[in-house]
Phi, psi and omega in degrees: 000138174274107190297343185257015183237127178247130172262115186262123182234126179250127181243106185267092183209134171234013184295334180280350185257159177277335182249136183286156168125335184287349174295342178270359182302313180302321179296319181297319180291323178293318180299329179292349175106034187304304185301314181297320182290323178291322177296328176292339174271010177072029173264144166269123185259123181250120179282117179270350180111161179260147178241124184244128169279150171295150177294147186297339179295338180246012178254150171282125180293321182076208184299143183291342179259005176210068189292133176060036183303311186298313183292319179297317180296323178293317178298318181295325175298318180294320177297315179304316180296320179295319179296316179300318180296322179294315182294326177300330179274354182085018182260146178280119180284129173241111185252126179257126176256169020074161177283169191290350177296340179297339180295337176297325177284312184294312186286322177296327176295312180297315181298319181296317181302312184280333175298323177299337179257018177063034178233160175236162182247160170256174182216135166243116186248114185253116193193146172288340183243158180272345176053041181238030170286158169240170178304333181282334185253343186295126178282346184243335186080006179279124188289342178293351174266010185236350192298323181292322176299315180301316183292338176268359174103008182250142173124199186294131179305328180294341176261316182295339177299337177302331183291333189096212186286341180215164180305149181292335188231145169265129187302330181291347178254013185244130175230137176247132185239134173090017180296138175204004180216092185242129180295146187304309184283346178286330188302324182299314179294322178301315181292321186277344189290328182096001176284164176258128179242121171263106175286166177298331178298316180290323176297319177300320185282318188260335183098144185292330179299312179300313184297319182291324177300317179293320180300317180294320178300317178293316185292339185250001182285103180076014179247174176265004182143191184216160173261139174251120178246114189244109173270124185294346176283357172295334183273147179303137182297344173294330179266326183230079184285338187269064175228157185281333182231068182291144178223124180297156175083031183267193180300145172281170176305312183288325178297317179299317180293323181294324175306313183286323178296318177292327173303310181298316182295334180292333184056033180238011181285124179261330187189166185205145166229149178232126193224167170070026169282123182243098183299334180299326184260000185276171176238111178052040176061026185298317183290322176295320177297318178296319177303317179297315179300321180291323174299316178302313180298317181294334182260012166117359178288128181241160179292321182224000000 
């Protein structure tokens, strides 16, 4: 990987979410000054192009437990192709969402690239939710509640096919941080899957530094590095109000930054996505600005 090159991919989609607006998230982060701030960190920023989902008014919803499946799967295929193209050039993919279903495209692309080289990747998933519903357990049918399950090999075949012949991720290399809102029927798969989940209760008790150290250790055990997937609803809504599914009691401003700072210090980051910024619900672009600051921290900006 060429450490000084970022491949920027914007995925404008809110079909996976129940509340409209996160399709404008990439624009909000860009308006905050993304390219200029990355260049100040001595990165060359390469625009890979924007990917747009059709508006839901002209899409077929389809099954009530897999809403907008066809359009979401097509968008994720395009994201996967863009990620693969970036990695072929040696550039680190940075994918801006959009709802969290876009991670099926970004992560399957990274996993596919390194699988071709006989390597596997790890994952640190930062989220208030575990996103491990299947069509059988989802109370809403919203696909943004399913991507982690899909990447582990569970769910609709039209989505799991993104993984290729086997799941994109090995559960022993997957850690979820900041969970505090898990659907009742989802819990069984979370427990049985073998992933590590740090709930906010455990973070409160042990501290985010300890939890992140363990997450990095898991994500890098026998892997070539890891992907960081950061859902902005992991952060407490007092700090990040502009998200579609806010849950009280989330990460503090500094806890969120420490996650990203430790990511940078590990020097094992392969790729990253930032999702679920909803400008409609935000205040003066505050959440998008915070998302940008977290990207800076993950890519090496330090306090001193």
